N, C-alpha and C positions, 0 to 999 in steps of 0.2 A: 712794708714795713714791719721791724722785727718785733716779736710780742714783748710786753713788761711782764713785769710777775701783777702789776697790778691788775691787766687785764685777768691775766691767768685766774689771779684770785676773785674778783669778780664774777668769772665762766662758773667756779665752783661752788661762790655763794647762793649761786642761782639753784640750786639742790634743793634749797628751801625755800616754802613759800612767802615768809617773810621779807626775804631779799628779792624776790620775785617782783613783787608788790610794791617795794621803796623801790627799784629801779622800772617798775615796768617793762623786765624784759623775760624774755624764756629763751631756751638750748633748743635746737634740733641738730640731731647728727646723720650724717652721712648724704652721699650724694641722690638718690631717692626722696628721701625726704624732705631734705633743703629745697631741691628744685619744683617739689608739689608745695610746698607752702609757701615761698617766693612771691608767685602773683597775689597772694590771699591777705599777707600779712606785711608790714613796712620792716624790710630785713635793715639790719641796724650794723652786723658786725659780722665777717667771715674770718675764721683761721680753717687755710687751706694749707694742702702739700703742693708744692710747684710741679707735681705732675697731674692735679685736677685743673689747677690755673691755667694749665695750658690746653686741658679738653674745649671741644667748644660748647659742653655745656658751662665750664665756670666762666666761660670768655664773655658767654652769651646774660649769663647773671650779674656777673660783674658791672659789666658796661649798660646792662637795665638796669639795676637799682643805685650801683654806686656807692655800694657801701666802706665803711672802716675796711678794708684788708689786711691781714696778718697772716706773710707766707711763714711756714715753719717746714722742718723737718719731720720724720718720723717720729724720732725720740719726744720732740715741744709738744707735737701732737698727741701726745703718749701721755705725756706730762698736765696736757693741759682739760684731755677730753675726760669726760664722765662715765665713758663706755670703758667696759674688759678690752673691745679690742674696737680701736678705733678704724674711723672708715674713709678716710683722703680729706674731710672737710666737715665744721662744723658751722653752725651760725646761730645770733642772737637777734631776735625777733621783736619786736615792741607789741605786748600786749596792749591788745584791742580795751578802746573804752567799754566799761560794761553794760550791758545791752540788758533791755526787760522782757520777758519772754516771751515767746510768738506760738499761739495755739491757733493751725490752720483747723478750722471744723470739717473743710474739705480732704483732708492729708493724715495719716498716721503720727502720732507725735508719739516718743518714748518718756519716760519718765524715770526717773532714777532715785531712791528713796534710800539713800544712807548708803549707796554702794562706795567702799574704801581702799579698795586695793588698786591699786594706779593702774598695775599691769589689765585687771578686769576693766576697769575703765576704757584702758586704751583699744581695747578688742572691743567694747561695746558700742565707741563711734566707727571704728573700721567694719561692724558689723551693720550698724546702720548706713554708713556709706553703701554699702553693697546691694543692702535692699531699698537704695532710695530714700528712705528715712532724712530730713532735710534738718529737724529741730531735734534734742534732747533736753529737756531740761532737768537737774540737778536737785535735790536738796542740799543748803547749806553744809550739811555733817558729809557733802559725798567727796572722793576726792579731786584734787584741783587739774581740772585740764589741762594747765600748762605744767604740768609737773612733768621733768625729762621723758618719767619712765612712760607716761601718760602719752606722751608726743613720740615716743619712737614708738611703742605698742600701737599706734594708731596708721604708721607707715603712711602718712602724707593726707589722710583721710579727713583731720582737721580742719582743714582747707575748704572740704564741701559740706563739712555739719556746723549746725548753727550750736555750740554748748551753753547755754545759759543756767545764773545759779538762784532758786527764789526759795520765799518759803513754800512749801506745797499747796500746803491749806486753804489759803486765801484763793489759792488757784485752781482748788478742784472744787469747794462749794458752791461756787456761782456757774459750774458745768454740770449739775447732777443733773437728769435725766435729758441733758439737752447734748449733752455729745459722750459715745459708748465710753466705758472707762473699764478698762479688762485689767486684771492684775494675775502674777501666778503666784497661787498660794496652794500648799500639801493639802486643805481641804475644799481645793477649786473643782469644778467638773471638766471630765476628761476635754482638751484642747478639741480631739479630731470629732468632738462629736458635738461641739457647741458652733449656733451660727457666729460669723467673726465680718466684718462689715472692711470697706477701703479705707475707712476713715476712723478717726479716736483716739484715743489716749494708751499706752500700752506701759502699767508699772513694774518694774522689777524693785525688789528687794534687797537689802544689807543681807552679804556674804554669810553671816550667822546666826542674825536674827528674822533675814525676812522684812516682808514689809508690815512696817510699825500701825498699830493700833489705830492714832490716830488718823493714818492715811487707809485704809485698809476699809477704815466704813464711809469711804466714797467708790470702792469698787461696786460697779452692777454686775460685773460679769467675770466672777473668778473661774479660770483658768489652769488645771492640771494636764501636767507633760506627764501623761501614766508611765510607770515603769514597767517591763516586760521581767522581771526577777525578783521571785518574793523575799529574796535575800540582798539583796541591791543595795546601794551606799543610799541612806536617806533625804539628800536631795543631789541637784546639780550644783555645778559651779553655776554663777550667774551668769556668767559670758553665754558660756553653750547654751543654756535656756533661754538667754536674749536671742540666741541664732536661730533655734528650732519655733518661739515663737514667732519670731519677724517669716520666717520662711513658711510657717503654716499658713500666716495669714496673706501672705504675698501668692503662694498656692492657690487659696482661695479666691482671688482675687482673677487671678489668670484662668483660671475655670470655668469661670463667667464668664467672656468673654470667648467668641468663636474665633478659632488660630484664623489669618489672615489668609486669603484666597479660597477659604473653605465656605460656599455658599449656603443657606439655611433653604 
């Protein structure tokens, strides 16, 4: 089927949250991202080159999910794509119904207080996936998980991490004293010297302002990633800080379990 100007206009409109909410659709691009998201989200439309359509992976996705299919040449794909360098295929997926946040008291949960940069948001979702953290709860002021830049930055991890949005205070208030609540703060205690549990909430703050005062008051274990250079930058990028923090939590968990095959 030939792609129409109306379809191209629809795809371009999905760069903005207003139209994503209106149409309940989001865009993903590239063979890897599309293939990873297809089993997790309802596939609405594919725009692809003949080369991708003829590949076994393309054939499998088309026959399994039966989306609207537009076969285009490279020039048409470039005109339609939201990327500077299009990658053979782009897809429209349906945005699922909004879910209530879930906090598993036996697992780690990431909580994002105003992380606004789409690149950071996407990278954090990918980091959570890597470290086996399945739930991220975002403040309503955080970047939209279905922003095209977020989706591309996740490299498919959006299919394995549950991202929800909520007012954070009502969630945190009843958990005080019941669940460990960690937060990265410049006046926190050295993360490498502090006890860390295999469950609880890890709060990461806004790129410029950090964790807001309204949320900071619920943190019972403030953590600092120390600098080893007295003339260093004032703080770390929030996605990098998230990776370091999650890695330390998982490292502590690992060293508490004897390696397989070693008897005590």
